[in-house]
C-alpha positions as a Markdown table, in Angstrom:
| # | Residue | x | y | z |
|---|---|---|---|---|
| 1 | Unk | 37.0 | 72.1 | 146.5 |
| 2 | Unk | 36.2 | 68.3 | 147.0 |
| 3 | Unk | 37.2 | 65.9 | 144.6 |
| 4 | Unk | 36.5 | 62.1 | 144.8 |
| 5 | Unk | 39.4 | 60.1 | 142.6 |
| 6 | Unk | 38.2 | 56.8 | 141.8 |
| 7 | Unk | 40.3 | 53.9 | 140.5 |
| 8 | Unk | 38.8 | 51.9 | 138.0 |
| 9 | Unk | 38.5 | 47.9 | 139.1 |
| 10 | Unk | 40.7 | 45.5 | 138.1 |
| 11 | Unk | 41.3 | 44.1 | 134.4 |
| 12 | Unk | 43.3 | 41.1 | 133.1 |
| 13 | Unk | 46.4 | 43.1 | 132.9 |
| 14 | Unk | 46.2 | 44.6 | 136.1 |
| 15 | Unk | 46.1 | 41.2 | 137.5 |
| 16 | Unk | 49.2 | 40.1 | 135.2 |
| 17 | Unk | 51.3 | 43.1 | 136.3 |
| 18 | Unk | 51.3 | 44.6 | 132.4 |
| 19 | Unk | 51.2 | 48.3 | 131.5 |
| 20 | Unk | 48.0 | 49.0 | 130.5 |
| 21 | Unk | 47.2 | 52.8 | 129.3 |
| 22 | Unk | 45.1 | 53.2 | 126.4 |
| 23 | Unk | 44.2 | 49.6 | 125.5 |
| 24 | Unk | 40.3 | 49.4 | 126.2 |
| 25 | Unk | 40.1 | 46.1 | 128.5 |
| 26 | Unk | 37.0 | 45.3 | 130.4 |
| 27 | Unk | 36.8 | 44.7 | 134.1 |
| 28 | Unk | 37.4 | 41.2 | 135.3 |
| 29 | Unk | 34.7 | 39.9 | 137.6 |
| 30 | Unk | 36.8 | 40.4 | 140.7 |
| 31 | Unk | 37.2 | 44.4 | 139.1 |
| 32 | Unk | 33.3 | 44.3 | 138.9 |
| 33 | Unk | 32.8 | 43.3 | 142.3 |
| 34 | Unk | 35.2 | 45.9 | 143.5 |
| 35 | Unk | 33.3 | 48.9 | 141.6 |
| 36 | Unk | 29.9 | 47.1 | 143.0 |
| 37 | Unk | 31.4 | 47.3 | 146.5 |
| 38 | Unk | 31.5 | 51.2 | 145.9 |
| 39 | Unk | 27.5 | 51.3 | 145.5 |
| 40 | Unk | 26.3 | 53.6 | 148.2 |
| 41 | Unk | 29.6 | 54.8 | 149.5 |
| 42 | Unk | 30.2 | 58.0 | 147.2 |
| 43 | Unk | 28.2 | 60.9 | 147.6 |
| 44 | Unk | 25.9 | 62.2 | 144.5 |
| 45 | Unk | 28.3 | 64.6 | 143.0 |
| 46 | Unk | 28.4 | 65.0 | 139.1 |
| 47 | Unk | 30.4 | 62.4 | 137.8 |
| 48 | Unk | 33.2 | 62.3 | 135.1 |
| 49 | Unk | 35.1 | 59.4 | 133.8 |
| 50 | Unk | 37.7 | 58.4 | 131.4 |
| 51 | Unk | 36.3 | 57.7 | 128.4 |
| 52 | Unk | 37.8 | 53.7 | 128.6 |
| 53 | Unk | 35.4 | 50.9 | 129.2 |
| 54 | Unk | 37.2 | 50.0 | 132.5 |
| 55 | Unk | 36.4 | 53.5 | 134.0 |
| 56 | Unk | 33.2 | 53.7 | 132.8 |
| 57 | Unk | 31.8 | 50.4 | 134.2 |
| 58 | Unk | 33.3 | 50.8 | 137.4 |
| 59 | Unk | 31.2 | 54.4 | 137.4 |
| 60 | Unk | 28.2 | 52.5 | 136.0 |
| 61 | Unk | 28.5 | 49.7 | 138.8 |
| 62 | Unk | 29.3 | 52.0 | 141.3 |
| 63 | Unk | 25.8 | 53.8 | 140.6 |
| 64 | Unk | 27.2 | 56.9 | 139.4 |
| 65 | Unk | 26.2 | 58.5 | 136.1 |
| 66 | Unk | 29.3 | 60.0 | 134.4 |
| 67 | Unk | 30.5 | 62.1 | 131.4 |
| 68 | Unk | 33.0 | 60.3 | 129.6 |
| 69 | Unk | 36.1 | 62.6 | 129.0 |
| 70 | Unk | 39.3 | 61.2 | 127.3 |
| 71 | Unk | 41.4 | 64.0 | 129.6 |
| 72 | Unk | 40.9 | 61.2 | 132.5 |
| 73 | Unk | 42.7 | 58.4 | 130.2 |
| 74 | Unk | 45.9 | 56.6 | 131.5 |
| 75 | Unk | 49.1 | 57.7 | 130.1 |
| 76 | Unk | 49.7 | 56.2 | 126.4 |
| 77 | Unk | 52.4 | 53.6 | 126.7 |
| 78 | Unk | 53.0 | 53.5 | 123.1 |
| 79 | Unk | 54.9 | 50.4 | 122.3 |
| 80 | Unk | 55.5 | 49.5 | 125.9 |
| 81 | Unk | 51.6 | 48.7 | 126.0 |
| 82 | Unk | 51.1 | 45.4 | 127.3 |
| 83 | Unk | 54.7 | 44.9 | 128.6 |
| 84 | Unk | 55.3 | 43.3 | 131.9 |
| 85 | Unk | 56.6 | 45.2 | 134.6 |
| 86 | Unk | 59.2 | 42.6 | 135.3 |
| 87 | Unk | 60.3 | 42.3 | 131.4 |
| 88 | Unk | 60.5 | 46.3 | 131.0 |
| 89 | Unk | 64.0 | 47.9 | 130.7 |
| 90 | Unk | 65.6 | 49.5 | 133.8 |
| 91 | Unk | 65.5 | 52.9 | 132.5 |
| 92 | Unk | 61.7 | 52.6 | 131.9 |
| 93 | Unk | 61.1 | 51.1 | 135.2 |
| 94 | Unk | 63.3 | 54.0 | 137.1 |
| 95 | Unk | 61.4 | 56.8 | 135.0 |
| 96 | Unk | 58.1 | 55.1 | 136.1 |
| 97 | Unk | 59.1 | 54.9 | 139.5 |
| 98 | Unk | 60.1 | 58.2 | 140.0 |
| 99 | Unk | 57.4 | 59.6 | 137.7 |
| 100 | Unk | 60.3 | 61.8 | 136.0 |
| 101 | Unk | 61.3 | 61.9 | 132.6 |
| 102 | Unk | 59.3 | 59.0 | 131.1 |
| 103 | Unk | 58.5 | 59.1 | 127.7 |
| 104 | Unk | 57.6 | 55.6 | 126.2 |
| 105 | Unk | 58.5 | 54.9 | 122.3 |
| 106 | Unk | 55.4 | 55.7 | 120.2 |
| 107 | Unk | 53.3 | 57.1 | 123.3 |
| 108 | Unk | 53.0 | 60.3 | 125.5 |
| 109 | Unk | 55.4 | 61.9 | 127.4 |
| 110 | Unk | 55.1 | 62.3 | 131.4 |
| 111 | Unk | 54.9 | 66.2 | 130.6 |
| 112 | Unk | 51.8 | 65.8 | 128.0 |
| 113 | Unk | 50.1 | 63.4 | 130.4 |
| 114 | Unk | 50.4 | 65.9 | 133.3 |
| 115 | Unk | 49.2 | 68.7 | 131.4 |
| 116 | Unk | 46.2 | 67.2 | 129.9 |
| 117 | Unk | 45.4 | 65.9 | 133.5 |
| 118 | Unk | 46.0 | 69.2 | 135.3 |
| 119 | Unk | 44.1 | 71.3 | 132.1 |
| 120 | Unk | 41.2 | 69.3 | 132.9 |
| 121 | Unk | 41.3 | 69.6 | 136.6 |
| 122 | Unk | 41.5 | 73.5 | 136.5 |
| 123 | Unk | 38.5 | 73.4 | 134.4 |
| 124 | Unk | 36.3 | 72.2 | 137.2 |
| 125 | Unk | 34.1 | 74.5 | 138.8 |
| 126 | Unk | 33.0 | 72.6 | 141.5 |
| 127 | Unk | 33.1 | 69.3 | 143.7 |
| 128 | Unk | 33.1 | 66.3 | 141.6 |
| 129 | Unk | 33.7 | 62.1 | 141.2 |
| 130 | Unk | 36.4 | 61.3 | 138.8 |
| 131 | Unk | 36.4 | 57.8 | 137.6 |
| 132 | Unk | 40.1 | 57.3 | 136.0 |
| 133 | Unk | 43.5 | 55.4 | 136.2 |
| 134 | Unk | 46.2 | 54.8 | 138.5 |
| 135 | Unk | 48.6 | 57.2 | 136.9 |
| 136 | Unk | 46.3 | 60.2 | 137.0 |
| 137 | Unk | 45.5 | 59.8 | 140.7 |
| 138 | Unk | 49.2 | 59.1 | 141.4 |
| 139 | Unk | 50.2 | 62.4 | 139.5 |
| 140 | Unk | 47.3 | 64.1 | 141.5 |
| 141 | Unk | 48.5 | 62.9 | 145.0 |
| 142 | Unk | 52.3 | 63.8 | 144.4 |
| 143 | Unk | 51.1 | 67.6 | 143.5 |
| 144 | Unk | 49.7 | 67.2 | 146.9 |
| 145 | Unk | 53.0 | 65.9 | 148.5 |
| 146 | Unk | 52.0 | 62.2 | 148.6 |
| 147 | Unk | 53.2 | 59.5 | 146.1 |
| 148 | Unk | 51.1 | 56.5 | 146.6 |
| 149 | Unk | 49.4 | 53.9 | 143.8 |
| 150 | Unk | 45.6 | 53.8 | 145.0 |
| 151 | Unk | 44.4 | 50.2 | 144.9 |
| 152 | Unk | 42.3 | 48.8 | 141.9 |
| 153 | Unk | 38.5 | 49.7 | 143.1 |
| 154 | Unk | 39.4 | 52.2 | 145.4 |
| 155 | Unk | 38.5 | 56.0 | 145.9 |
| 156 | Unk | 40.5 | 59.0 | 147.6 |
| 157 | Unk | 39.1 | 62.3 | 148.8 |
| 158 | Unk | 40.6 | 65.4 | 148.2 |
| 159 | Unk | 40.3 | 69.1 | 149.1 |
| 160 | Unk | 41.7 | 70.1 | 145.9 |
| 161 | Unk | 44.1 | 71.6 | 145.5 |
| 162 | Unk | 45.2 | 71.8 | 149.3 |
| 163 | Unk | 45.4 | 68.3 | 150.6 |
| 164 | Unk | 44.2 | 64.4 | 151.1 |
| 165 | Unk | 40.9 | 64.1 | 153.4 |
| 166 | Unk | 40.5 | 60.6 | 153.0 |
| 167 | Unk | 40.5 | 56.9 | 151.4 |
| 168 | Unk | 37.8 | 54.7 | 150.4 |
| 169 | Unk | 39.0 | 50.9 | 149.9 |
| 170 | Unk | 37.2 | 48.6 | 148.0 |
| 171 | Unk | 35.7 | 45.4 | 149.4 |
| 172 | Unk | 35.8 | 42.7 | 146.7 |
């Protein structure tokens, strides 16, 4: 099944290298330009979006009507939300880099996050465009044998659950 995973455009916290999970920040002007650069480059497929404004706005600016769903949200970083990457305790950095054993205080465990995301994917019955977040896309790519963080405002095309087909980079 053809799936297009689109990472939202830039926010201030992305620019500042802060952990951004469920905090509902808007796109920066650069993020809006990234989203606009996707217009006309994505297929006419049913659209689903994280219910956070950065993903919803990316879908809107890309010209794709989308149905908001909390299942496509980023992991909830709990008390680590907003922390700068360079200031994180080494144990949290290591768990995030390995994408294993991460459970932030007051947040969502990596296992719960993965269960939420994959339950949604398993419920899809046909090709779709998913406007979502870096962690969601990384989780899906790891399932297909790749480990990559897609650039902001970019997309990856999958033959789900088999392989990565192509990537579409933003042109901000």
